[in-house]
N, C-alpha and C positions, 0 to 999 in steps of 0.2 A: 577591357570590356567597354563597349561604347555606352554613351549616356542613354541611347534609345534602348539598348539591351537591359541596362540597369532598371530603367523605368518599367519595361515590360515585366521583368522578374519581380520587382517590388510591388507592382500593381496586382499581380497574381497573389502574392503573399498577403497583402493587406485586404484584398477582397475576400480571401478565404477566412481571414481572421474575423472580419465583420460578420460572416455567415455563421461561424462556429461559436462565437460568444453568445451567451444567453442574455436575454433582455433583463434589465435591472428590475428589482422589485418595485422601486419607484423611479420613474424616469427623471433624467436631469432637468432641473428647473430652469427658468428663464435666466439668461446671461446676467451674471453679477459682475460688473466691471471692476478691474483693478484700476489703480490710478497711475498717471504718468506713463501710459503705455506708448512705446516707441520702438522702432527698429534702430538698434545701435550700430549694427555692422551688416553689410551685405558681403557675401562670399562669392567666389568665382566658380560658377558651376562648370564651365568648360575645362577648368583645371582639376575637376574632381573634388572640389571643396564642399563635400556634403557632410556637415557637422553631425556627428553621431552621439558624442558624450562629452560631459563637462565636469570640471572640478575647479574650485575657486581658491585663489590666494587671499591672504588677509586684507590686502588693499583693494580688492574687487577685480583684480586681473583674473581672466579666465584662461585656463588651459583646456583645449578641446582636441578631440580626434576628428580628422577628416577621413571618412570611411573610404571612398573610392580612390583618393590620392595616397592612402597609406601614410598619412602625415599626422604629426602632433604639432599644434599651433598654439600661440599665445595671443590673446586679445587684451590690450591694455584698457584702462577705464575710458580713454578717449575714443576707443573703437578701432585702433590700429592693429592690424594682424601681422604677426611675425612667425615664420615657420621655425620650430625648434628642432625637428628631426623628420626624416623620411625613412620608413622601415623598408628593408630590402625586398625587392620584388621576387616572387617565386619564379622558378625557371619556366614553368608552364603558363605563366601569366595569371594564375589563380583560377583557371577554368574548372578545376576540380573542387573548389570550395563548396561544401555541401549546401544544397538548396539554392544559394544565390549565384554561384558561378563566377564570382569575382573576389579577389583578395581584399579584405577590409580591416581597418583599424576600428576597434569597438570601444570597450569600457576603459575608463581612465580614473585614477585617483592620485592624490598627492599627499605625501607625509610632511610633517612639520619641518623636516630638515631639507626640504626642497626636492626630494626624490619623487619622480613621477613614474607610475606604473601603468602600463597600457596592454590591452589584449589585442591579439592579432590572429585572424583566421585566414588561412591560405589553402587548405586542402592538402598541404604537404607536411610531412613529418619533421622536416628540418626547420620550419619557421613558425608553425602554429603554436601559440602559447602565450605566456606572460613575459612581457618585456619591461626592462628597467631603463629609465633615462635619468642620469645624474648630470648636474650642471657641468658643462665643458667636456662631457664624455660622449662617445658614440652609444647608440642604443644597444642593449645586450639582452638576449633571451635568458631568463633565469629559471623558467619552468616550462617544460614541454607539455603540451596537451594533445589529445587524440586528433589526428588529421581528419578523421571522419566526423568530427564534431564541429560546433560553431560557438567558440567562447564569445560571450556577448556582454553580460553585466558584470561589473567589478565593484566589490564593496570592501571597505577597510574597517577592521576592528582595531582601532588605535591602541586600546588598552591591552588586548591580547597579542598585538603585533602580528595579526594574521590577515590574509586576504581571502575573500570568498568569490568564486567565479561561477556564473551560470552558463550552462551549455544549452543553447536553444534547440539543438538538433537531438542531442543524446538525453535531454531531460534530466540533467545531473547538475548538482552544485558541487564544485571542487573547492578544496581549501588548501592553502599553502602558506608557510611563514613569509614575512616580508623579505627575508633573506633569500628566498627561492628554495628550490629543491624539487623533489618528486611530489606532485599533487596527490591528495587523498580524496576519494569520492566521499563527500560528506552526507549527501542525501540524493536518493534517486526515487523519491516518492512519486506515485502516479500523478499527483496534482501538478508536477513539474513537466510532465510529458507534453509534447506537441500533439495537435489534433490535425495533422496534415502538413503544416509548414513550420512555424517557429513557436516553441513553447516557452520555458523559463527565460526571462529577459532581464528587466531591470532589477537591481539589488541594492539594499541599504541595510546597515546594522543600526538597530534602534531598540532601546528598551529591553535589552537582554534577548534579542531575537534577530534573525535575518529575515527581512521582508523582501519578497520576490514577486514580480509580476509574471503572468503567463499570457503572451500576446494572443495565441490561438483561442484560449478559453476565456479571455477577458476577465481575468481574476487578479486580485491582490491577495497574497498569501503571507502569513506570519509563521515562521518556523523557529520555535524556541531553541536557544543555544544552551544545552544542558551542561552539567559539570563534565570536565574532561573533553570539552568541545564536541559533545555528541549532539546530533540533530534530533529535535523532538518532532512530533507529528505536525504537518502543516495545517493551519487553520485558515479558512477562507474569510477574509475581513471585508471584502467588497467584490461584487460581481457585475456582469453586464457592461463591462468596460471594453467594448470592442476595439481591437487594435492598440491596447495599452502597451506602451514602451517603457521608458524610465520615469522616475518620479523623485520627489524630494519632500521631506518632512518640513512643516511650516514653523515648528517650535511650539505649537499649540497641541500638546499631547500627541495622539496618533494621527492627527490630521495631516493630509498630504496634498500636494499639487501633482497631477499626473498628466503626462503627454499621451494623447490618443492619436496615433500616427495617421491611420486611414481616415477616421472621421475629421481630422484636421482641427482638433480642439484641445484645450487644456481644461481639466476639471479639478474642482476642489472637493476632496472626499473627506467627510467628517469621520470622527472615531466610530460612529454608528453605521458607517458604510453608505450613507446617503451622499449624493453629490450634486454639484452645481457647476455648470459651464461658466468659466471666467474669461476665456479667450477663444476666438475662432478666426476663420479666414479673413474676416473684415478687419482684424487687428494686424494682419500681415503674416499669420501662420502659414507655413508651407511644409506640411507633414512634420509636426513637432516630434522630436526624438528624445529629448532629455531636458531636465530642469535642475537648477541649483538656486539656493537661497543664501543670502548673507544678511542676517537681520530680516527686515521687511523688503529688501531688494531682491527682485525676482529676475532670473536669467532663463530664457527659453531658447533652445536651439531648434532650428527647422532645417531639415536636410533636402527638401524638395525632391524626394525620391520619385514621386509620381506626378507632382505638379510640374516638375522640370522647369521652374521659372526663377525662383529667387531664394536660394538657401541663405539663411540669415540668423542673426542673434537679436532676439527681442528682449527689451528690458522693461520692467514695470515695478510698481510699489504695491505691496500687499496691504489691504485695508485691515484694520483691527476689527471691523464689523463682521459678525458671524452670521 
């Protein structure tokens, strides 16, 4: 799929998300800057290096997915990019991938033994699903997911040795052991459903719950993880977040930093649901997709889906000031 086609498709998605998300009870306040904000790495747009999701190694190295090139890459602390793997292309080129029309690598997590897990959406039954990358080995699909869905967000429960997968088209959260196997539909609550384009999106396990964003509805949800790995009823923790993609907890209770893709901002959402814009286009954002933190070090990926200018990795420091 051409860059122009991707831009047109994503523009429609993000514009619709901006229209369907409800306005926040209290609007985002004036920009509260992070410190030491800088672009650490520029990616190659013409090669399809549109960074979609991120996971961090202990030394600050970042593993990321490049959506359009179907790749997993590693960016070292000096900003050097190395391709770890390229997922196999579907026979039809990915034109039947739901909503988007191109095959894409999405969510990524990493376990302490160095194993990397990646989601892949192709619109085909033979490739769509959860893939595993072990050092020195070729990528291997370890769990098949519905070809008519769009697996997007991936969250790791390290204690329970389970993975949770959001499907942005089917409005479902799947769960599967880290060893792979047949996924189980964990939740299909109405709050996960899309409102025209993409629904359930980013995902993180935190405080005995799975936290999920809904891009179309502009919401941040908390879904309790009950005994026996049963899903509780989703609770809306924040709303009015038009175009919300992925997010990361800051280590300050339930506070998060969230990437708002269409509005081209990063917002800091406190535990009470109120928010402040902390980054915007003037800082170099180009449709931010995901965020990771290591202590107070902040990593923000921008895919340039609609700006079509400069996909990048931005780094900053999170102030302790609230």
